[in-house]
Structure formats: structure tokens, C-alpha cells
N, C-alpha and C positions, 0 to 999 in steps of 0.2 A: 837313819832318821826318816820319819815321816813325811811326806809333802803334806805343808800346810794348805789346806784348802778353805779356800774364804766362804762362808755358809749367804747363802742367796744368790750367789750368781751360778746363771744357767752357761752353757759352752753354745756361740756363735751356732745356728745351725747354718751345715754347708749348702753354698750358694750353685744349684744347676747352673749352665748357662743353657737357655734358650737352645729347641732342636731348631738347626739351619732351615731356612723354608726352602723350596723346591726351585725358585728363580735360582738361590743361592747354589744348591747341589747345582744344577745346570750347567751354571758359570763354570764353577771348579771341576766338573768333568770336560767339558769341552774343553778349558787350558789345559787339563792333564794328557786327553787323546791326541791334542793340536799339535803339543809338544812331541809325542810319542809317534807322530807322524800322519798320525789317522785324518785323510781328508774326509772334510764335510763334518768335524768335529762337532759340532754344536746340535748339527740334525741327530748326530748317532746318538751324543748325550741324552736328546729329547727320546728317542729311541730306548734308550736303554731305562732312562727313569721310566718313561708308561710300563715297559715290560714288568721291571720289579714291583711296581704300584700296583700293575694290573689292570690299569685307567687309557683310556685311548689319547690321541695327540692333542683333539678338540677338548676332553674333560681337565687333562694339563694344563692347557692354556690358559683356563677360566679357573685353575686352582693355583696359580705359580705361586702364592703369598701363602700357601699352605705350610704345616712340618711336613720333614724328613727324620722319621725315627730312627731310633740306634738302630735296632734290626733289619731295616731296609739299607740303612749306609751299610754296613757289613756286606750286604747281599751285592750293592752297588759296586762295593773295592773289589771281590771276587770279580765279578763279571769284567768290570774295566781289567782288572789284571791279565786277564783271557784274550780280553780284545787287545791288548797292548803286545800279546805273544803272538798272534797273528790267526786267533781265530775268528772265522767269519762272524760278523754281528748276524746272519741270519741265523746258523747253527746256535748261539744263543740265543736268540729268541725262540727258535724250536720251531718257526714255520716261515714260508714268504709267501709273498702275493705274488700272485699270477695271474693275471687279468680278470676273470670272476672267481676266478679259486683263491684259497688259501692250505697251503703243500706243507706237509712234515716237511723240515732240511734239518738235515745232519749231512754228516760224511759219507753216508752209504752212496750219495747219488750228485751228481753236478745241479750245482744252484742254477734254477733257469734265470737268464739273464732277459735284460729287455730288448736285445734282437731277437729270439725265440720270439717273446711276445709280438715282436712285428713278421715275423713269420709266419706264426698264426693269422695276424691281421693279411697278410698276404691272401693266404688259403682262402679267408673268410671272404675278402672282395672279388677273388676270381670266383667262388661259388656263389656271390650273390649276384654278379655280375652274368655271369653264363649261364646260369639257372642251368636247369636238367636238357637233355636231349628233345624235351618237348617244348621246351621255352615258358614253362612254369618258374615263377620267381617263390620266395617264402611267402606262407598265407600264416596264418594263424588261426587254430581249432577254437571253437568257443569258449573252450575253457582257456584259452590263452596257451595253448601247450605251441612249441612249432611244431613245423612238420618238416623233416629233414632235406635238406635239398641235393643229398646225395647219398647212396645207400653205402657204403665202406670207406675205410680209410687202414694204412699202414702204418705206426708210427715206429721206424727201424731206430734203435737205439734209445729204449724211450724213458729212460732215467726214473728222474723222479712221475713218469705218467701227463706233466704238465701239456704237452701236445695232444696226446689222444683224447684225455678226459676233457679238453678246452673244447677240440671238434664236438665228440657228443655233446656236452652241455652245451655250449651256442648254439647247437643245431643244424651243424653241418652236414654230419652225417648222422645215418639209423647205428649205427656199429662201428667198432674202430678197436685193432688189435695192436697191442706192445709189442716190441720183443727186444730181447738183451742177453748179453754174454754175461751181466753180472746177475748172482743171485741176489745181493746186497738190496743193488738198486729198484730189482723186481721187490721185495719185499717192504721197501718204500713207496713203489707205486703203486702195492696193493692193499698198503695203510691209506692213501690218498685218493683211491679209487674209491674205498669204504666210506672216507670220509667227506666225497661229491656223491653218495649213493647211485654210484652209477656199476655196479655189481655185474648186472644184467644185460650190459651194455657196452664195456670194455673188456676183452680178452688180454690176458698176457701171456705171453712165451718165451721161457728162457731157450736160448740156441747155446750151440759150443764153440762157433765161430762166425761162418759165414751167416746173417742175417736170414737169407736166404733156406736156412737149414730149417727156420719156424713156420714155413709157408709152403704149402702144399704145390705140387709141381699143375697141377689146373687151378691153384688159387687167385683170384684175380680182385680187385679193389679198384675204387675210384678215384679215390687218392693215394698219393704213398709222399710222406715227409718226413725228413730226417734233419736234424741236429747234428752232424756227425764229429766227430773226434777229428780237428783239423790243426790241431797246433802240432807247428815241426818240430824236429828234435833239437833242432839249436835254437827255437824260440822259449821251450820249456822250461831254461834255466833264468829267461827273461821275463816270464811272468811274477806277478806280484806275490808276496811271499803265503798270503791266505788263499791263494788260489792253487800255488805252485804244492804246498803242502797240507791242503787239507778238501779240494776236492778231489775225484778219483781220476786217477790220469788216464787210466782206459777211456776214458770220458772225453779226454783234451787230447793223448798223443795220437798225429795220425802217421807217424812213421816220419823217414827222412823229408818228403816232401808235405806230409802233411793230409795225402792223397791218398791214403791205401783205403780206407772204408769207402770213399765218393767212389773210386775203380769197381768198389766189389758191388754197390749197388747198382750203376753204370750195367754191372753183367746182366743183368735180369731185369732190371727195371720198368723197358719198355714190354716185355712178353708175362706182365705182372699186372700192368696198368688194363682195364676197359677203354673202348674207345671213346674217345672225347672224356679220357682223365688226364690227371696232372701228376708229374713231381715236381717237389718245391725242395729244394735243398739251403742251410746255411753255410756259408763256407766264407774263409778268411778273405779280405779284404782286396789282398792282390792273386787271390786266387781264378778270378773269374773267367780270364782265356782259356787257362789249363783244362778247369772243369768243362768250358761249353766241348772242348775239343775230345775230353772222353767221352762224354754225354754222345756225342755228333759219330764219334765211331764205333757206338756199340747199339744204336737204337736207331728207328726211324721216326721223326720227331716233325708233326706239324709245327710248333713253335718250341724255339730255343733261346733263352733271351735272360739277359742279366738283369735285377731288379736292386735297386739300393735302398740301404736303411735311411734313418730320420738323418743322419746325419751328410747324406749323401755319396755313400760309401758304396761299392759294388761290395754287395752281402749275401745276396739270396741267389739262387741261378731256379728257374722257369722251365719246367719242357712239359709238352700237349699233346697228348696222341691224336 
């Protein structure tokens, strides 16, 4: 029997729920990330939403009452799932800010940390304070272009290129060389060099083992700087999951005591520095005395000292010729 249809009646329209607001989405993402053990969950939720929407944080804060469309909600779900699986936020965003640079960020090279920004600042402060051999300080051309304070820098284990690119971009050196054993890291550094428009002033070289394999026997520099791999074998298992599983181990692991690369750098650093030059190293907070002993045994230094990070920990070594 056919169903009886009452003429003149219309089916009720399907009511669609309104799209959630950006504020509601941030609240939900923050709760999910926090439950998954992510520190700073609300800040990360805002960054993830900004990334998906293609807007800045200031734009987000001015539009938190706006809707999040279903297509964007789907993208958010995928990103949060990967973040909870341990993928670093910087890899999900695809870039990382480092001083005046915005660098490509993925698994090919170590994500530059705030301590390495402080390492660059240590070099900047030293260069600005000392000037060059004639006492000339930083000046500006009429166009506003900086005249570099020093001629050259060597960035050992350049990784993303963050250090060498910063030193040139910020007017500390005219020219920089970055060396690395990782071909993948150098690919990323090449991309970052192009993004910064510094192809003519930063040279990238691949080495097989020792950083000195990529340096000419008589080649010297005004600055040698390095954030070496300084994690010990015992510390490796204690690193956060996102570091242990997603940063390249070659950029982290420094041998049994974390000082293998420091020893290799110390072997020839003094002979590749110009008079009045400086060696700047980032180190583990408990490695200072051992690093000072290694350097003292391998070169003649006018100054050899530790420097602290913003938390007051011994994080850097400065050695001056």
C-alpha cells in the first residue's frame, strides 16, 4: 500500500548548527592539547589556528568572534593529531622565527633554539663593543646600509644556516662560510639563504667528517661560531619526544660525554682565527669547566671565559686571540 501523503504540507528544513567561533575553537584546541601533555597549550592553539587561517596573531585577536568553516576545522583536526603524535609545532607551521629571519623548518636540520639566538647576540655585542683593530664602530652609509664590523665568519655545523645568515644580515660580517656534514641540512640552509637574499655573501660547504675538511689550510676568519652537538649518549633518551624523534641526531649527539665536536673544533680553531678574532661556542650547562680545559690545552688564547644565558646558566664559551 502506498503511503498516504497529505497535500499542502512541506518537510521541515534541515537546521544547520552555526559554525563555531574562533574563540570557541581556540578553547577546544587548548583543552585537547593540554590533555595531551603539550605545554603552553593555549598559545600553541592560537598559533595553529593562525597557520590554518593564514593570519597573524594580532589579526586573530581582533576577530575571535568570527566563524571557523568546516574545511578549516578539518585541517585543524589533522594538525592537532600530528602535534599530539610529537611532531614539533615549527615543522607543522613550516617556518621558525630566528632573530630577523624567518627560516624554513622541517626535519632536515635542527630547529634553532632561543639559546642559539643568544649565542648570536653574544657575538653581536662583542663585535659592537670591540669594533675592529682601528677602533672603528658601526656606521651607516647614506642609504642606511650597514658597514660590517668584521670581514668573515665561519659557522661550524651550520644546520639551517641561522647563525651565518644572521651575522651577515645584521651587519656583523661581510662574508660567512657555513659547513656541515649533513647534505639535507645544507639543502635547507640553501633555501634559507635564498629567502634572505644572501646568496652572494654566505657560502655553504659540505664536509665528510671534520669541519676543518672544508677549510683551506691557510684560510682564516675573524669569527668562528658553533652550536655543536653536545648531548651525551645518556641524555639522549631523556630528551623530549619531539626533539628525540624529529630533530636529526647528528645535530644533537656529541658522543659519550657530549664533547666530541668541541675537541675537534679546539684542535685547529686558534690557527684559523685572525689576530683579535673570537671563537664562540654554545655548550651544555654543566660542560663549561671541561670545555675551558679542552681549549686551554689546544691553543693560545688572550681571553678564555664562560658566558651565561638569560637563565643564568653557563651556556657559552668565548675564546679570543
